[in-house]
Every structure is written in structure tokens, then in C-alpha cells.
C-alpha positions as CSV (number, residue, x, y, z in Angstrom):
1,X,0.7,51.5,-164.1
2,X,1.4,50.2,-160.6
3,X,2.4,46.7,-161.7
4,X,5.5,48.1,-163.2
5,X,6.6,48.9,-159.6
6,X,5.5,45.7,-158.0
7,X,8.9,43.8,-158.0
8,X,11.0,46.6,-156.8
9,X,8.6,48.0,-154.3
10,X,7.9,44.7,-152.8
11,X,11.5,44.0,-152.3
12,X,12.0,47.4,-150.9
13,X,9.4,47.2,-148.2
14,X,11.0,44.7,-145.9
15,X,14.5,46.1,-146.5
16,X,13.8,49.6,-145.2
17,X,10.7,48.9,-143.0
18,X,12.7,48.7,-139.8
19,X,15.2,51.3,-140.5
20,X,15.5,53.9,-137.6
21,X,17.2,57.0,-138.8
22,X,17.7,58.8,-142.1
23,X,21.0,57.1,-142.7
24,X,20.4,53.8,-140.9
25,X,21.4,50.8,-143.0
26,X,18.4,48.8,-144.4
27,X,17.5,45.5,-142.7
28,X,17.9,42.6,-145.2
29,X,15.0,40.1,-145.0
30,X,14.5,39.3,-148.7
31,X,15.1,35.6,-148.1
32,X,12.0,35.4,-145.9
33,X,9.8,36.8,-148.6
34,X,11.4,35.2,-151.7
35,X,8.5,33.0,-152.8
36,X,5.9,35.8,-152.4
37,X,8.3,38.3,-154.2
38,X,8.6,35.8,-157.2
39,X,4.8,35.4,-157.5
40,X,4.4,39.2,-157.5
41,X,7.2,39.6,-160.0
42,X,5.6,37.1,-162.3
43,X,2.2,38.9,-162.1
44,X,4.0,42.2,-162.6
45,X,5.6,40.9,-165.8
46,X,2.4,39.5,-167.1
47,X,0.4,42.7,-166.5
48,X,3.2,44.9,-167.9
49,X,3.2,42.9,-171.1
50,X,-0.6,42.5,-171.3
51,X,-1.7,42.9,-175.0
52,X,1.9,42.8,-176.3
53,X,2.8,39.2,-175.7
54,X,1.1,35.8,-176.1
55,X,-0.6,34.5,-173.0
56,X,2.7,33.2,-171.8
57,X,5.0,36.2,-171.9
58,X,8.2,34.3,-172.0
59,X,9.5,30.9,-170.9
60,X,9.9,30.3,-167.2
61,X,13.6,30.2,-167.3
62,X,13.9,33.6,-169.0
63,X,11.4,35.1,-166.6
64,X,13.3,33.7,-163.6
65,X,16.6,35.0,-165.1
66,X,15.1,38.5,-165.4
67,X,13.6,38.4,-161.9
68,X,17.0,37.2,-160.5
69,X,19.0,39.8,-162.3
70,X,16.6,42.6,-161.2
71,X,16.7,41.3,-157.6
72,X,20.5,41.3,-157.8
73,X,20.7,44.8,-159.1
74,X,18.3,46.1,-156.4
75,X,20.1,44.3,-153.6
76,X,23.5,45.5,-154.8
77,X,22.2,49.2,-155.0
78,X,21.1,48.8,-151.3
79,X,24.5,47.3,-150.4
80,X,26.3,50.2,-151.9
81,X,23.9,52.6,-150.2
82,X,24.9,51.1,-146.9
83,X,28.6,51.3,-147.7
84,X,28.3,54.9,-148.7
85,X,26.3,55.7,-145.6
86,X,29.0,54.1,-143.4
87,X,31.8,56.1,-145.3
88,X,30.0,59.5,-144.8
89,X,29.2,59.0,-141.2
90,X,32.8,57.9,-140.3
91,X,35.6,60.4,-139.5
92,X,37.8,59.0,-142.2
93,X,38.9,61.0,-145.3
94,X,36.7,60.4,-148.3
95,X,38.1,57.6,-150.5
96,X,37.4,59.1,-154.0
97,X,38.3,55.8,-155.8
98,X,35.6,54.0,-153.7
99,X,33.1,56.8,-154.3
100,X,33.8,56.7,-158.1
101,X,33.4,52.9,-158.3
102,X,30.3,52.7,-156.0
103,X,28.4,55.5,-157.8
104,X,29.3,54.1,-161.2
105,X,27.9,50.8,-160.3
106,X,24.7,52.4,-158.8
107,X,24.2,54.3,-162.0
108,X,24.5,51.2,-164.1
109,X,22.3,49.1,-162.0
110,X,19.7,51.8,-161.4
111,X,19.5,52.4,-165.2
112,X,19.0,48.6,-165.7
113,X,16.2,48.6,-163.1
114,X,14.6,51.6,-164.8
115,X,14.7,49.8,-168.1
116,X,13.5,46.5,-166.9
117,X,10.6,47.9,-164.9
118,X,9.8,50.5,-167.5
119,X,10.1,53.4,-165.1
120,X,11.5,56.0,-167.5
121,X,10.4,59.6,-167.0
122,X,7.3,60.4,-169.2
123,X,6.3,63.9,-170.6
124,X,3.8,64.1,-167.8
125,X,6.3,63.5,-165.1
126,X,8.3,66.7,-165.8
127,X,12.0,66.9,-166.2
128,X,14.6,65.8,-163.7
129,X,17.8,67.8,-164.1
130,X,20.4,67.3,-161.4
131,X,23.4,69.7,-161.1
132,X,26.4,69.1,-159.0
133,X,29.7,70.8,-158.4
134,X,32.0,69.3,-155.8
135,X,35.3,70.9,-154.9
136,X,36.3,69.2,-151.6
137,X,35.5,66.4,-149.1
138,X,32.7,68.1,-147.2
139,X,30.8,68.9,-150.5
140,X,31.4,65.3,-151.6
141,X,29.8,64.1,-148.3
142,X,26.9,66.4,-148.9
143,X,26.4,65.0,-152.4
144,X,26.6,61.4,-151.2
145,X,24.0,62.2,-148.4
146,X,21.7,63.6,-151.2
147,X,22.2,60.4,-153.2
148,X,21.5,58.2,-150.2
149,X,18.3,60.2,-149.6
150,X,17.2,59.7,-153.2
151,X,17.8,56.0,-153.1
152,X,15.9,55.8,-149.8
153,X,13.0,58.0,-151.2
154,X,12.7,55.6,-154.2
155,X,12.6,52.4,-152.2
156,X,10.3,53.8,-149.5
157,X,7.7,55.1,-151.8
158,X,4.3,54.9,-150.1
159,X,3.0,52.6,-152.8
160,X,5.0,49.9,-151.1
161,X,2.6,49.7,-148.2
162,X,-0.4,49.0,-150.4
163,X,0.8,47.6,-153.8
164,X,-2.7,47.1,-155.0
165,X,-3.6,50.8,-155.0
166,X,-2.9,52.9,-158.0
167,X,-1.6,56.3,-157.1
168,X,-0.4,58.2,-160.1
169,X,1.3,60.9,-157.9
170,X,3.4,58.3,-156.1
171,X,4.2,56.5,-159.4
172,X,5.5,59.8,-160.8
173,X,7.5,60.4,-157.7
174,X,9.0,56.9,-158.0
175,X,10.0,57.6,-161.6
176,X,11.5,61.0,-160.7
177,X,13.4,59.5,-157.7
178,X,14.9,56.8,-159.8
179,X,16.0,59.2,-162.5
180,X,17.5,61.4,-159.9
181,X,19.5,58.5,-158.5
182,X,20.8,57.7,-162.0
183,X,21.8,61.3,-162.7
184,X,23.3,62.1,-159.3
185,X,25.3,58.8,-159.3
186,X,26.8,59.7,-162.6
187,X,27.6,63.3,-161.6
188,X,29.2,62.2,-158.3
189,X,31.3,59.6,-160.2
190,X,32.7,62.3,-162.5
191,X,33.4,64.6,-159.6
192,X,35.2,61.9,-157.5
193,X,37.4,61.0,-160.4
194,X,38.4,64.7,-160.7
195,X,39.1,65.0,-157.0
196,X,41.1,61.7,-157.0
197,X,43.6,63.2,-159.5
198,X,44.4,66.1,-157.2
């Protein structure tokens, strides 16, 4: 089951590896590791589709397009994480339109990553049911802090450090964290839209 995480976890390791504090923006080093990441991505694809596809799972262009899209989704989620982190650590009033747009995009891209890497919650993983009620700026900041922590928890899953080790507990945690990111971002988007109309 680990190969399903290989692409996203490999890309996450260098991004967050040098981050100092809980809200520190990730360091972007993906260009340095691009070739290795593509090799791991291709192996992940082959292992994930083992037994369901012919020996060549898809033509190279399709595989490269899928890898590129997943990398773009992942990178954009991290970029939005950084923008949100800057917004909630500043003294400025929360811009609810920005929050709505950013969390809407995070939800869309995280759902696509979940689908591409087959990281949906299974019956054994237990349910993830996020609830959120935001009535003012401080509560919105708290909700955004929670979202940033969930994104960080997903991309810094311990399986990143040793991608050849199968750890069912950490795989379950990764699935639950990603599902939580999807749910929280959707709930925050709705609350931000309500607050922007006040």
C-alpha cells in the first residue's frame, strides 16, 4: 500500500524538511530532486496498477502528464498553505474573499491528489467527520491554523523518511489527514463566504 504514497511523500520530504516552526513556510527544493521524483512516481504508478494493467500501464506521455498534474496540485496546495500562514500571522484583518478562494482551491486539488494516489478513507481507517462553526475573525484564524496543521501533518508523515517501509498505521494517518484537509477546506470556504457577506 505504501507505493500509493510514494509520489506525494517524496515531494513533501524536501519541502518541509528544513522548516523551523509550526507555521514556518516550507522550503521549495523540488527542482533539485525532479529526476528522482519522476522515477519514484513511475514505480508508484506501476506498483499501484500491478495486476490491473498490461506490463506498460499507460504510454509515457500520459504518465508524465499525470505526474506533472499531481506535482502541480501538490505544489499549489503548499503555496496556498504558505499564503494562509502569512495571512494568519499578520496583524491585518482577515480577507474572507481570499480565504474562500484559497480554501476552495485547496479542497479541489487535495481531492484530486486523493483520487490520483488512491488515498480514500477505507472502512478500516475509521470515519473523519470535521465540524466547524466560525462567527468572527479570531475563530476564522483558529480554523485556518487547524487547516495548516492538517496539511503539514499529511506532508510530514513519517513514511516520508523511509519510503520503502510499509507502515499501515502511518498510511491510515496519511489517509485521514488528507480527508481532514478536504473536509476542513470545504467547511472554511463556506464560513468565509458567509462572513464576507456581513
